[in-house]
LOKEMI-278510 format. One record per residue (C-alpha): y, z, x; residue in one letter. Coordinates in steps of 0.2 Angstrom, whole numbers, plus 5000, padded with zeros to 4 digits. Example, Ala and Ser with C-alpha at 12.3 -4.5 7.8 and 13.67 -1.06 7.14 Angstrom:
<sites>
497850395062A/499550365068S/
</sites>
This chain:
<sites>
524949154726M/525349304715K/527149354714D/527549514723R/529249604721V/529649714736V/530749864731P/532449834740D/532850014743P/531250034754L/531849894766L/533249994774P/532050134776L/530850024785L/532249964796L/532550144801V/530750164805L/530750014816F/532250084825I/531150234829G/529850114836S/531050024847G/531750184854C/530050254859S/529450084866A/530950074878L/530650254884I/528850204887Y/529350054897E/530550144908I/529250294911V/527750174913W/528750074926S/529150224936Q/527350294935L/526550134940L/527750094953E/527250254962L/525450204961V/525450014965I/527150004974G/528849934970A/528749764979S/529249604969A/527349564967I/526949734960S/528449734948L/528049554943G/526249614939V/526849764930L/528149674919L/526949534916G/525649654909T/526849744898F/527549584890M/525849504890G/525149654880G/526549634867M/526249444866C/524349474864L/524649604850G/525749494840S/524549344841L/522949444838L/523549554824F/523749424810P/522049344815R/521049504816L/521849624802V/521549574784S/523049554773T/522149664760T/522649814771H/524249904766H/525549854779P/526350024780L/524650104783R/524249984797V/525950014804Y/525650204804S/523950184813I/524850074826L/526150204829E/524950344831W/523850244842G/525250204854T/525750394855A/523950434860V/523850304873F/525550354880A/524850534882L/523250464890L/524350364903I/525350514907L/523950634911F/522750494918G/523950424930M/523550544945P/521750494944Y/522250314943V/523250334959G/521850424968A/520650284963L/521950154969Y/522150244986G/520250254988A/520050064985I/521350024998G/521349834995A/522549725004F/523149545002G/522449444988F/521249574983W/522649704983G/523549594970I/521949584960V/521749774960V/523549804955R/523349684941T/521749764935I/522549934935I/524049874925C/522949794913V/521849944910V/523350064909C/524649954899L/523649834889L/522949954875P/524650034870P/525649864872T/524449774861V/524749904848L/526649894851M/526649704849G/525749714833A/527049824824T/528249684819L/526849564812P/526149714803A/527749764795I/528149584791A/526749574778R/527849694767W/529049544764V/528749364758Q/529249204768T/530749164757T/532449154764P/532849334759K/531149394766G/531349304783V/533049374784A/532349544783W/531149504797L/532649464807G/533449634803F/531849724807F/531849634824Y/533649684826G/533349864821G/531949864834N/533149814847I/534449944841A/533150074844G/532750004861A/534650034865V/534450214860L/532950234871G/533750154886C/535250264885V/534350414880G/533050404894A/534250334908G/535650454905F/534850614897Y/532950634896L/532550584914L/534150654921R/533950824914V/532050834912Y/530650724918D/529450584914M/528250704905A/529650764893V/530250584890A/528450534885T/528250684873Y/529950634865V/529350454863A/527650504857A/528450624844A/529550484838I/527950374836N/527050514827A/528550544815A/528750364811V/526850344808G/526850494796C/528450424787A/527650254785A/526050334778F/526950444766L/527950294760I/526350194757S/525650324745R/526950274732F/527450094738A/526149974730K/525549824739Y/524749684729S/524149524739P/522349504743T/521449394756E/521149254744S/523049244740D/523349154757Y/521749064757K/521948984739Q/523748944742S/523848844758K/525648854765P/526548684766T/526648634784A/528348624792V/528648454800P/528748464819G/528548654819V/527848644836W/529548604843S/530248764836V/528948864845Y/529448764861V/531248794858A/531048984856I/529948994871A/531248904882L/532549024874S/531549174879G/531249104897M/533149074899A/533549254892A/532349344904L/532849234918G/534649274915A/534249454915E/533449444932V/535049354939I/536249474930W/535349634935T/535449574954R/537349524953L/537949664942L/537049804951S/537949744967M/539649754957L/539249924950F/538150004963G/536249994962A/536050164954S/534850204940V/536350224928Y/536950044933A/535349974928F/535350074912S/537050004908I/536549824911I/535049834900L/535949934886A/537349804885V/536049664885F/535049744872L/536549784861T/537149604861A/535449544857L/535349664842G/537049614836I/536649434837G/534949454829S/535749544814S/537149424811R/535949274812A/534749364800S/536249374787A/536649194790I/534849134788S/534849184770R/535949044764W/535748924778S/535148754772T/534548694789N/533948834800P/533248704813R/535048634815R/535748804817D/534448854830L/534948694840A/536748734839V/536448904845C/535548844860Q/536948714863A/538248854863F/537148944876L/537548814888I/539348864888A/538949044887A/537849044903V/539248944912A/540449084906W/539349224913S/539149124930A/541049114931Y/541249294927M/539949364939T/540249234954N/542149204953S/543049334943S/542349504942L/542049524961P/543849494964F/544549624951W/545549754961P/544449894955V/544250044967N/542750144962P/543350294972T/544950314963L/544150434951T/542950574955M/542150564937S/540750434937L/540750444918W/542550364919Q/541850224931S/540450194918F/541750144905Q/542450014916M/540649954921D/540149944902I/541749834899F/541449714914R/539649704909C/539949664891A/541349534896L/540049444907A/538449444898I/538749484879A/539149304874P/537549234880A/536549384875A/537249374857L/536649194856L/534949234862W/534849374850G/535249254836A/533949134842S/532449234836F/532849254817P/533449074817L/531749014824A/530849124811L/531849034797A/531548864805A/529648894807A/529348974790A/528248884777A/528148934759K/526749054755D/526349074773Q/525649244780D/527249334786P/526249414799G/525649254806R/527349184806L/528149324815V/526649344827G/526749164832G/528649154835V/528649324844Y/527249264855A/528049104860A/529649194864N/528749324874T/527749194884I/529349114888G/530049274894G/528549314905I/528849134913A/530649174915G/530449334924V/529149264936G/530049094939A/531749174942F/531249324952S/529949244963L/530449064964V/532249014959F/533249154966V/532249184981F/531849004985G/533548914980Y/534849054977G/535849124962T/536848964960Q/535448844957L/534548984946A/536048984935Q/536148794934Q/534348804929S/534748914915L/535948784908I/534648644909I/533348754900I/534648794886S/534948604885L/533048574883A/532948714870A/534348634860A/533448464860F/531748534855F/532548644841A/533248484834L/531548404836A/531448234845P/530948154828A/532548204820N/533648124834L/534547974826N/536247884827R/537048024818R/536448154831S/536648044846L/538548074849V/538348264848P/536848254859A/537748154872L/539348264872I/538248414874T/537348334888T/538948284896G/539648464895L/538048534902A/538248414917A/540048464920V/539548654920F/538148624932I/539248524944L/540648654944T/539648814943L/540348924957P/539349004971K/539149184974V/540349234988P/539549295004G/540849435005G/540249494988F/538449504994V/539049605009A/540249725001Y/539749724983G/540849854973R/542049864987F/542249674990F/544049674983A/544449834993N/543649765009A/544549605008S/546249695007Y/545949845018N/545049745032L/546349605032R/546949645050K/545049655055D/544449525043K/542549525041P/541749355044Q/540149325034V/539049245048I/537449255037Y/536949285019Y/535349255009G/534449304994E/532749374996G/531349414983V/531949594982N/533749594987A/535249494994A/535649525012V/537149485023A/537749495041V/539649515044T/540649525060Q/542349605062L/543649535074S/543349695084S/541649635087G/540749765076I/539349685067R/538649745050N/537049725041F/537149735022H/535949745008V/536449714990A/538249754993G/538049905004K/538149925023I/536449985029E/536649965048A/537949915060S/538449915079T/539850035075D/539550185087L/539250315073R/537950205065D/537150155081M/536950335086K/536050385070M/534850235072Q/534450285090R/534250465085M/532950425072L/531950345086G/532250445101H/532150625093L/530350615087P/529850505102A/530450635114L/529850785103Y/528050715103T/527250735121P/526450565122A/526750455107P/525550305106R/525650245088S/527250225078I/527650195059L/529450145055V/529850135037V/531250015034G/531749885047F/533649875044G/534349795059A/532849845069G/533749965080V/532650115077T/531050015078A/531749945094G/531950115102V/530050145102F/529749985113T/530650075127L/529250215128Y/527950165141P/526450255132G/526750175115V/525350055111Q/525650005092R/527149995081I/526949965063V/528549915053I/528449935034C/529849825026E/529849775007I/531049635009E/530349495020P/532049415023L/532749555033I/531649545048P/531449355047Q/533349315045A/534349475051V/533449535067A/534149395078G/535949445074Y/535549625082F/534449565096R/535349655109K/535449825100Q/533549815094N/532849755111Y/532149595103D/530849715094V/530049575084L/529549485101K/528649645107D/526749615106P/526449795101R/527349765084V/526649725067E/527749695052V/526949745035V/527849665020Y/527649805007D/528449955001D/528050115011A/527150204997R/525950064994N/525550055012F/525250235014M/524050244999R/523050095005T/522950125024T/521850255033H/522850235049E/523650385057K/525250395068F/525950505081D/527750465075V/528350415057I/530150375056S/531050345040Y/532550235040D/532550215022S/534050165010I/535250275002H/534450394989P/535650334975W/534950164975V/533650144961K/531950164967G/532350244984A/532050424978A/530150384978S/530350394997L/531050574996Y/529750654985T/528650804988D/527050704985E/527650564997Y/528050685011F/526350755009R/525550585009L/526550555026A/525950725033R/524150665030E/524550505040H/525150605055L/524050645070N/523950825076P/525550855086G/526350705077G/528150705072T/529150645057I/530950605056S/532050555041L/533750495038W/534850595026V/536650535022P/538050655019L/539250525013Y/539150464996E/538250624992C/538550784983S/538050954989T/536650964976E/536050794982T/535950845000A/535051014995K/533750914985S/533350805000Q/533250945013I/532351065002A/531050934997T/530650895015F/530651085020I/529451125006N/528151005014V/528651045032F/529251225033P/529651215052N/530751065049G/532451055058T/534150965055L/535050865068W/536850805065G/537750645069N/539550705070T/540750565074P/542450635078E/541750805076G/541450795057G/539950775046G/539250605043Y/537350605042D/535850705047L/534050675054V/532750795047L/531250815059M/529650905059A/528150925070K/526350955066Q/525951105076G/527051205088D/528851155085P/529451225101A/530551115112I/530351135131D/532051095138L/531351075156T/530050955151Q/531350865140L/532550845155T/531150785166N/530650655154R/532350585151I/532750585170S/531050505175G/530950335182Q/529750265169D/531050325155Y/532550235163Q/532750125148N/532650275137V/534050355147R/535150195146Y/534850185127S/535450365124L/536950345136E/537350195126D/537750305111V/538550445120G/537050555124I/537050585143H/535750725145S/534450835137A/535650965134V/536850845124E/535350785114L/534750965110A/536651005106G/536350895090L/535351035083Y/536151085066A/534951215059G/533151235052R/532351265035G/532051455037S/533851485041D/534451375027L/533351465014A/534751555005P/535751395004W/534251294997L/533751434985A/534451334970D/533951164976A/533051044964Q/531350984972I/531150794970N/529450754964N/528550604957D/528550664939R/530450684939S/531250574953L/532650704951R/533550644967L/533950474960Q/534850544945Y/535750674956L/536250544969A/536750414956G/538150534950L/538850554967S/538950384975L/540850394975N/540850564983D/541450575001Y/541350765005N/540250745020Q/541250865031N/541251005018A/539350985015I/539050985034Y/540151145036N/539151235023E/537551195033I/538351245049L/538851415041S/536951455042Y/536751395060L/535951525072R/535351485090F/533451465089P/532751565104D/530951525098D/531351335096L/532151305113F/531151365127T/531551355146G/532751435159P/534151545153T/535451435160D/534851285151M/534751385135K/536551445137D/537151265140A/536251205124V/537051355115R/538751305120K/538451125115A/537951165098L/539251145084P/540351295082L/539451375097H/538051455086A/537751645089S/
</sites>
């Protein structure tokens, strides 16, 4: 092959360009994930299909590029075309997604065919740009030779790409999507692609490139003995790395609070460590005499690093006496989260980052096409990553629990070490280290700690709860790990029973929570003259769904729940409170997220009740968007009613305004109903009716006192509501009266999901009384809303908070 001298000054410049590529790629990944989740849903299957398609496209691009694109083409010009093509497809996805959503909704496929349709949509949308993105590293690789120095630069390019991904992760998660929306984030990423493409094209004008197609054909590379084992090792390394990310994301999001910012921190720390590890290993590979041995040693050290991470996440960090409410500045809390995250996962991530350049060096053959080398190693690593995501998110964690999943990571790392060394190279000299490594792996596996049930229950407040509740010590009576989240049930010595999801109490038998859960069911059921069909979004403890079984006219109750473990394992612990709802023959449970169910069903309902999770939890904001409320309105029968839970605790004024204003924007006649334990603000029910919103107090009284509503009356009395007047006295305002207060509210829509970024900054705020008092300052008695005899209206007027004028 002809000798080719690569100008050293250009290599750092190309590294900068690759940083830009990585930045735009991560922005796209975040934006596309959110866009497609809105279309195909956010269930574990949907997310698995989405991520599998994204990574599969990258893998396909890295494999196909060196086989389809001739080496005669200038690498920088090819690279520029790939960058421009990625930008074009990104813009097409942004503008075409509404049409894709409409098509998906029109098809309305369920079950197996639903998964097929979701897969086709992901492939059509994501495959073209991700194939181009996956081809960028093999394309730029052809600018160097497969010498130790050249291969080291390939590792630097990979590390630079990861460094760019860190910038994209932080930039999108903390700024672009928080301040702007997905459209602006896409424009920024596309502009980066365009700029990188232009820069690469300009450099190619004066950077000469000499190899021809015949250079590689005439000079057949020397085969590396047993190179297949290197590819197996790097595939196993990728599987362990992505499997660990699945586990860490679940555990650390409980520790930090599952907001969008927590997920951004975890991903940014993981990518930063990967990049540092890749850069250091690239430098080492320049003078390494045995890169295969170095790769094996790296995998062996990963055994201890994985065990360290398991110890930190399971036995150490949850017990740190960290009270997240001690500071009102979430930015200060982020610093502690970054430190704890790095302490737990950085050692293993550094070693996984080092694995890729070491694998390149171990697989490199003299005079080999660099693009084919990089493409093969990158594809093997990516295939392993896809397998890791699928196996750990859908099988290991859900089927066997986090402890066994972490033990599996150790076994996979041990296998990767043996394959890296190559079975053919095992001899007496390597036998002792191999036995020692295997013995240590066995010790780590046998001593690996379990995740405490109390941590699954209380999450970031676990240490606080253990201290503050020691007189009323909570007993964990159940905890399990589902496909989408970990759940737990605890009982205090006082008899109060709590239901927890991912470290947060979502329902309980405490009176203030029971009252809200009953209000979400009784208010819309009594507001609707004769409800027959009900949709309940979010099962929780089943209390709200159970309320509807008490109404004699109800014929069908559909419960939409994304986590199968919740109804199957938790419902029985609240059988008394939820009236054994799952045994009712009128009940059907649909295991899917509510958006996907709404898009794919043509059924309409008399009542839709949302008992969804807190809006600061990542993904929950999609259930509070303008578009989603419009979708819900389309599924209401004439005269039907919708109710929605709005928490005021762990909430700022801006967050509360956003939730209320978005609902009122779709349902202008919407009303607010307050749950006020001990006279203070706690949470609200938003409610709206299709048609005349008036409430006939006489009719309401007759219904509650009627013989066929006896169980309804008992259910209300159980939470301190003894009459129609007391029920009406929960009224706290309506949209038209709150218009001045809501004037500066930010509407939450699908393109911005603004609410999750607002709410994510206020999860440590406990200003519920102040927020509720602001709402009450606009409260006026609605003569046109409450109809009936004057004495009843006067009684309601006196029952209202602050005796509304």
